[in-house]
N, C-alpha and C positions, 0 to 999 in steps of 0.2 A: 878854643880848642880847634886845632887844625884837622881836617879830615884828610886822613892819610891817602896819598896819591892824587889829590886834587889841589886846586887853588882856593877852595872854599874853606871857611871857618864857621863854627857854630859857637855863638856866645850866649851865655845865660844873663838874662836882665831880671828885674824884680818879678815880673808876671809872665815873661815870654822868653822863647829861644828865638834867636835871630841867625839867619844864614846870611853870611857876608862874602862878597868877592871883591878884592882889592880895596877893602875898607868901607864899601858901600853896602847898605842893607838891601839884599836881593828878595828875601822872604822873611816872614815871622810868624810864630804860632804860640798861642797861649797854652801853657803845659798844665795848669791847675785841673786836677781830677782825670788826667790821662795817665796811661801806663807807659813804661819805657818802650814797649813793643809798639804802641800806637804812635808815639813820637818818632821812632825809627822809621816806621812805615811812611808817615807823612814827609820827612825829611828825604827819605830814599825816593819817594814819588817826585818830589820837587827837583832833585838832582837828575833823576831819570828824564824828566822833561827838558832839562838843560843839556842832555846828552852826555852825562858824567855817569860812568859805571862804577859802582861801589857795592861791596858785599853788605847785606843787612846786618848779618852778625857782628861785623866789625864796627858798623855804624852804631849798633846797640851798646857795644862795649864802650865806645867813645862817649856816648850819651851818658852812661853810668858814671863816668869820671866827673861829670858836672853835677851829679846828684849823689854824693857820697852817703852810704847807709841806706839808700832807697832799694826796695825790693823790685825785682824785674816785673812782676805782675801786680804791684801795688800802685796806688795813686801817687803821682809826683807832687811835691809841695815846694 
């Protein structure tokens, strides 16, 4: 899933989310037991360190597309 307005993408693997730039893995996070808000916060912080500005709300909505049926405050599986 491409992050709108950036050159970064987030991909879901079996046990982790990967942040990619030009096909290369830049960062990854294990999502088991975390909520969508926590994952959005971690990805937002990583992008902020790289100098990319993106809204947390839109990032959270984008992550929700990777986890259909997951609740916003429930654990991701």
